[in-house]
MDTraj code that builds the backbone (N, CA, C; nanometers):
import mdtraj as md
import numpy as np

residues = "ASP LEU GLU THR PHE GLN THR CYS LEU GLN GLU PRO ALA GLN LYS GLN GLU VAL SER GLU ASP LEU ALA TYR GLY GLN SER VAL GLY VAL ARG GLY THR PRO HIS PHE PHE VAL GLY ARG VAL ASP GLY GLY LYS ILE VAL GLU VAL LYS ALA LEU SER GLY ALA GLN PRO PHE PRO SER PHE GLN SER LEU ILE ASP SER LEU LEU HIS".split()
xyz = np.array([
    [13.3196, -1.7789, 18.8245],
    [13.2841, -1.9140, 18.8298],
    [13.2224, -1.9789, 18.7176],
    [13.3423, -2.0024, 18.5910],
    [13.2628, -2.0238, 18.5003],
    [13.1548, -2.0565, 18.4882],
    [13.1522, -2.1931, 18.5580],
    [13.0756, -2.3086, 18.5400],
    [12.9523, -2.2586, 18.6241],
    [12.9876, -2.2214, 18.7621],
    [12.8016, -2.1265, 18.7208],
    [12.7043, -2.0398, 18.6290],
    [12.8435, -1.9787, 18.6498],
    [12.7680, -1.9081, 18.4891],
    [12.6791, -1.9984, 18.3463],
    [12.7714, -2.0485, 18.3356],
    [12.7491, -2.1150, 18.2314],
    [12.5935, -2.2318, 18.2698],
    [12.5960, -2.2373, 18.3978],
    [12.4705, -2.2924, 18.3990],
    [12.3753, -2.2318, 18.4573],
    [12.3810, -2.0837, 18.5265],
    [12.2646, -2.0191, 18.4855],
    [12.2505, -1.9865, 18.3541],
    [12.3557, -1.9576, 18.3080],
    [12.3331, -1.9390, 18.1726],
    [12.1568, -2.0081, 18.0975],
    [12.1995, -2.1267, 18.1344],
    [12.0914, -2.2390, 18.0907],
    [11.9253, -2.2172, 18.1710],
    [11.8937, -2.1180, 18.2344],
    [11.7629, -2.0887, 18.3545],
    [11.7615, -2.0453, 18.1886],
    [11.6136, -2.0698, 18.1635],
    [11.5353, -1.9914, 18.0475],
    [11.5779, -1.8247, 18.0602],
    [11.4636, -1.7898, 18.1595],
    [11.4581, -1.6338, 18.2325],
    [11.5660, -1.6144, 18.2175],
    [11.7045, -1.6687, 18.3415],
    [11.8409, -1.6123, 18.2776],
    [11.8642, -1.5639, 18.1571],
    [11.8521, -1.6390, 18.0105],
    [11.8199, -1.7337, 17.8790],
    [11.7649, -1.5449, 17.8384],
    [11.7398, -1.5874, 17.8895],
    [11.5771, -1.5243, 17.8153],
    [11.6586, -1.3336, 17.7818],
    [11.6434, -1.2930, 17.9968],
    [11.7333, -1.1621, 17.9466],
    [11.8749, -1.0840, 17.9502],
    [12.0029, -1.2298, 17.9426],
    [12.0979, -1.1973, 17.8666],
    [12.0708, -1.1480, 17.7323],
    [11.9598, -1.2072, 17.5884],
    [11.8617, -1.2823, 17.4932],
    [11.8628, -1.1203, 17.4420],
    [11.7990, -1.0723, 17.5550],
    [11.7275, -0.9298, 17.5264],
    [11.8259, -0.8553, 17.5442],
    [11.9129, -0.8341, 17.6728],
    [12.0437, -0.7289, 17.7272],
    [12.0763, -0.7120, 17.5545],
    [12.0996, -0.8555, 17.4816],
    [12.2306, -0.8164, 17.3972],
    [12.1807, -0.7733, 17.2808],
    [12.0410, -0.7910, 17.2469],
    [11.9606, -0.7452, 17.1333],
    [11.9391, -0.6116, 17.1672],
    [11.9378, -0.5218, 17.2866],
    [11.8658, -0.4373, 17.2532],
    [12.1067, -0.3158, 17.3175],
    [12.1376, -0.3606, 17.2951],
    [12.2496, -0.3199, 17.2887],
    [12.2457, -0.2666, 17.1686],
    [12.3386, -0.4150, 17.0844],
    [12.3187, -0.4036, 16.9642],
    [12.2060, -0.3150, 16.8860],
    [12.0871, -0.2417, 16.8693],
    [11.9746, -0.1744, 16.8831],
    [12.0158, -0.1000, 16.8533],
    [12.1776, -0.0293, 16.9441],
    [12.1644, 0.0914, 17.0214],
    [12.3317, 0.0994, 16.9103],
    [12.3732, 0.0783, 16.8812],
    [12.4995, 0.0264, 16.8355],
    [12.6338, -0.0425, 16.9186],
    [12.5618, -0.1207, 17.0015],
    [12.6858, -0.1284, 17.0959],
    [12.7647, -0.2369, 17.0841],
    [12.9149, -0.2320, 16.9730],
    [12.9544, -0.3862, 16.8996],
    [13.0705, -0.4837, 16.9464],
    [13.0881, -0.3970, 17.0973],
    [13.1462, -0.4921, 17.1970],
    [13.2165, -0.4190, 17.3160],
    [13.2743, -0.4664, 17.3691],
    [13.3211, -0.3694, 17.4981],
    [13.3712, -0.3718, 17.5333],
    [13.4373, -0.2368, 17.6364],
    [13.3381, -0.2446, 17.6856],
    [13.3356, -0.0901, 17.6007],
    [13.2441, -0.0251, 17.5644],
    [13.1455, 0.0373, 17.4663],
    [13.0743, 0.1714, 17.5846],
    [13.0868, 0.2841, 17.5624],
    [13.0650, 0.3904, 17.6627],
    [12.9750, 0.5112, 17.6022],
    [12.8312, 0.5258, 17.5998],
    [12.8075, 0.6825, 17.5406],
    [12.7739, 0.7705, 17.6555],
    [12.8279, 0.9242, 17.5407],
    [12.8652, 0.9505, 17.6737],
    [12.7861, 1.1746, 17.5493],
    [12.6668, 1.1999, 17.6684],
    [12.6325, 1.3138, 17.5910],
    [12.5388, 1.4031, 17.7033],
    [12.5172, 1.5165, 17.6197],
    [12.4909, 1.5967, 17.7304],
    [12.3386, 1.5817, 17.7270],
    [12.2889, 1.6676, 17.8729],
    [12.1419, 1.6052, 17.9251],
    [12.0706, 1.7750, 17.8443],
    [11.9610, 1.7909, 17.8465],
    [11.9270, 1.9172, 17.7517],
    [11.7670, 1.8848, 17.8449],
    [11.7043, 1.9808, 17.9080],
    [11.5609, 1.9353, 17.8841],
    [11.5316, 1.7968, 17.9719],
    [11.5518, 1.7308, 18.0320],
    [11.5882, 1.6182, 18.0957],
    [11.5654, 1.4772, 17.9730],
    [11.6611, 1.5626, 17.8593],
    [11.7085, 1.4428, 17.7396],
    [11.8261, 1.4562, 17.7541],
    [11.9058, 1.3002, 17.6942],
    [12.0014, 1.2722, 17.6691],
    [12.0491, 1.3392, 17.4857],
    [12.0509, 1.4427, 17.5258],
    [12.1129, 1.5427, 17.3374],
    [12.2521, 1.5152, 17.3182],
    [12.3218, 1.4896, 17.1982],
    [12.4266, 1.5112, 17.1011],
    [12.5636, 1.3964, 17.1646],
    [12.4756, 1.2828, 17.1949],
    [12.5104, 1.1473, 17.2042],
    [12.6380, 1.0684, 17.1317],
    [12.7747, 1.1033, 17.1862],
    [12.8732, 1.0617, 17.1310],
    [12.8948, 0.8964, 17.1787],
    [12.9447, 0.8144, 17.0908],
    [13.0417, 0.6608, 17.1342],
    [13.1773, 0.6311, 17.1635],
    [13.2264, 0.5984, 17.2617],
    [13.3151, 0.6026, 17.2029],
    [13.3281, 0.4287, 17.2893],
    [13.4703, 0.3428, 17.1526],
    [13.4338, 0.2319, 17.1583],
    [13.5582, 0.1493, 17.1969],
    [13.5952, 0.0712, 17.2958],
    [13.7006, -0.0199, 17.3744],
    [13.7596, 0.0608, 17.4357],
    [13.8648, 0.0149, 17.5126],
    [13.9742, 0.0392, 17.6111],
    [14.0418, 0.1506, 17.5140],
    [14.0320, 0.3225, 17.6104],
    [14.0383, 0.4309, 17.6069],
    [14.1488, 0.4978, 17.7034],
    [14.2269, 0.5210, 17.6199],
    [14.3135, 0.6534, 17.7379],
    [14.2166, 0.7451, 17.8275],
    [14.2674, 0.7926, 17.9654],
    [14.1918, 0.9290, 17.9526],
    [14.1236, 1.0085, 17.9095],
    [14.2714, 1.0767, 17.8521],
    [14.2519, 1.2040, 17.6958],
    [14.1038, 1.1400, 17.6121],
    [14.1372, 1.0177, 17.5909],
    [14.0000, 1.0316, 17.4871],
    [13.8308, 1.0740, 17.4782],
    [13.8186, 1.0234, 17.6726],
    [13.7811, 1.0405, 17.7392],
    [13.7683, 1.2123, 17.7818],
    [13.8632, 1.2903, 17.8170],
    [13.8328, 1.4278, 17.8089],
    [13.8325, 1.4654, 17.6826],
    [13.8996, 1.4308, 17.5709],
    [13.8394, 1.5356, 17.4111],
    [13.6854, 1.4828, 17.4536],
    [13.6677, 1.3864, 17.4795],
    [13.5167, 1.4022, 17.4112],
    [13.3870, 1.3829, 17.4347],
    [13.4257, 1.4862, 17.6325],
    [13.3388, 1.5196, 17.6553],
    [13.3752, 1.6823, 17.6625],
    [13.4857, 1.7477, 17.6387],
    [13.5106, 1.8523, 17.6245],
    [13.4809, 1.9176, 17.4649],
    [13.4602, 1.8403, 17.3719],
    [13.4256, 1.8801, 17.2383],
    [13.1776, 1.9151, 17.2699],
    [13.1585, 1.7979, 17.3899],
    [13.0706, 1.8843, 17.4516],
    [12.9758, 1.9221, 17.5303],
    [13.1113, 2.0141, 17.5398],
    [13.1205, 2.1434, 17.6298],
    [13.1743, 2.2917, 17.6082],
    [13.1062, 2.2984, 17.5357],
    [13.1656, 2.3957, 17.3478],
    [13.0766, 2.4256, 17.2586],
])
top = md.Topology()
chain = top.add_chain()
for i, resn in enumerate(residues, 1):
    res = top.add_residue(resn, chain, resSeq=i)
    for name in ("N", "CA", "C"):
        top.add_atom(name, md.element.get_by_symbol(name[0]), res)
traj = md.Trajectory(xyz[None], top)
């Protein structure tokens, strides 16, 4: 419902939240949607993070995950 969505965005609190989320995404390298980050967890931290942007077929994800497992 585009009208409800646009009305919601005009609310100051919602507008601020969307702006903050957008700024955070841009700060970590997101340039569009969909955007995925894949990595390994080591010692409770995410390491070797790799990004995959755009609609991708399963083999793209499989290759990325396989590269982190070896």
